[in-house]
C-alpha positions as a printed Julia matrix, in Angstrom:
118×3 Matrix{Float64}:
 -10.47   -0.09  17.11
 -12.56   -3.15  17.81
 -12.54   -4.33  21.41
 -12.8    -7.97  20.34
 -10.11   -7.83  17.6
  -6.82   -9.61  18.29
  -4.8    -7.2   16.13
  -6.43   -4.12  17.63
  -5.44   -5.48  21.07
  -1.88   -5.96  19.84
  -1.43   -2.39  18.65
  -3.15   -1.1   21.8
  -0.47   -2.91  23.83
  -2.91   -5.33  25.48
  -1.24   -8.36  23.87
   2.57   -8.52  23.55
   4.21   -8.9   20.15
   7.6    -8.45  18.51
   7.27   -5.17  16.63
   9.45   -4.65  13.58
   7.87   -1.4   12.33
   5.56    1.29  13.66
   4.41    4.72  12.58
   1.31    6.75  13.38
  -0.89    4.65  11.06
   0.69    1.22  10.62
   2.16   -1.56  12.78
   4.42   -4.36  11.55
   5.17   -7.39  13.74
   6.43  -10.99  13.58
   3.87  -13.67  12.73
   3.55  -16.18  15.59
   3.18  -19.06  13.11
   5.73  -18.18  10.43
   5.45  -19.78   7.0
   8.84  -18.45   5.83
  12.22  -17.59   7.36
  10.96  -14.03   7.65
   7.2   -13.68   8.07
   5.76  -10.4    9.25
   2.26   -8.94   9.42
   1.49   -5.3    8.65
  -1.82   -3.82   9.78
  -3.41   -0.42   9.61
  -4.35    0.91  13.05
  -7.87    1.68  11.83
  -9.92   -1.51  12.05
 -11.4    -2.93   8.87
 -12.38   -6.62   8.84
 -11.52   -7.4    5.18
  -9.49   -6.01   2.32
 -12.67   -5.35   0.32
 -14.1    -3.3    3.19
 -10.81   -1.43   3.55
 -10.89   -0.49  -0.12
 -14.54    0.56   0.11
 -14.27    2.55   3.35
 -10.83    4.14   2.98
  -8.45    2.9    0.23
  -5.77    5.24   1.62
  -5.3     2.65   4.39
  -4.01    0.11   1.85
  -1.59    2.69   0.49
  -0.43    3.52   4.06
   0.32   -0.16   4.68
   2.09   -0.66   1.34
   4.22    2.44   1.93
   5.18    1.08   5.37
   6.15   -2.26   3.83
   8.21   -0.46   1.17
  10.02    1.51   3.87
  10.68   -1.64   5.92
  12.01   -3.71   2.99
  14.21   -0.8    1.86
  15.68   -0.51   5.37
  16.37   -4.28   5.53
  17.96   -6.72   3.09
  14.53   -7.93   2.0
  14.38   -5.49  -0.91
  17.6    -6.9   -2.32
  16.75  -10.54  -1.59
  13.16  -10.47  -2.73
   9.89  -10.95  -0.9
   6.2   -11.74  -1.27
   3.19   -9.77  -0.06
  -0.08  -11.63   0.5
  -3.52  -10.45   1.63
  -6.05  -13.14   2.58
  -9.77  -12.52   2.63
 -12.52  -14.74   3.95
 -12.61  -18.43   4.77
 -11.61  -19.68   1.3
  -8.81  -17.09   1.19
  -7.36  -18.34   4.46
  -8.12  -15.23   6.56
  -8.05  -16.2   10.25
  -8.21  -12.75  11.94
 -10.98  -10.32  10.95
  -8.66   -7.29  10.66
  -7.15   -6.6    7.25
  -3.52   -7.57   7.33
  -0.73   -7.92   4.82
   1.72  -10.81   5.08
   5.34   -9.99   4.19
   7.33  -13.17   3.51
  10.98  -13.69   2.6
  14.36  -14.49   4.09
  14.88  -17.59   1.95
  13.8   -18.76  -1.5
  10.03  -19.11  -1.68
   8.58  -21.85  -3.81
   5.87  -21.32  -6.39
   2.89  -19.41  -5.01
   0.97  -21.61  -2.6
   4.08  -23.48  -1.43
   5.95  -21.71   1.34
   9.5   -22.61   2.24
  11.02  -22.16   5.69
């Protein structure tokens, strides 16, 4: 955990959020600035600033997050309806929080990649 990290503070309970999923390794919650009808963030509870660092330090973390997303979409209608998973890295990639996070988007038809519908 990083004391300065927004997402670490969220899973530590220091900042409130609307949780949609939690297990011992992963937390899923609603994005506060949704880009789709359903827009959730999934994070590993171990802090890594970027996806590249996550894959270098402990690639199992990415698998933990993807398994959590799979479980969530299977338990909801998102698996049937369809969804998109996005990981941003760095300034050009649109990453705004330095804690690796996976965006899960769906709930309505999404346009071509790069154009998000609400």
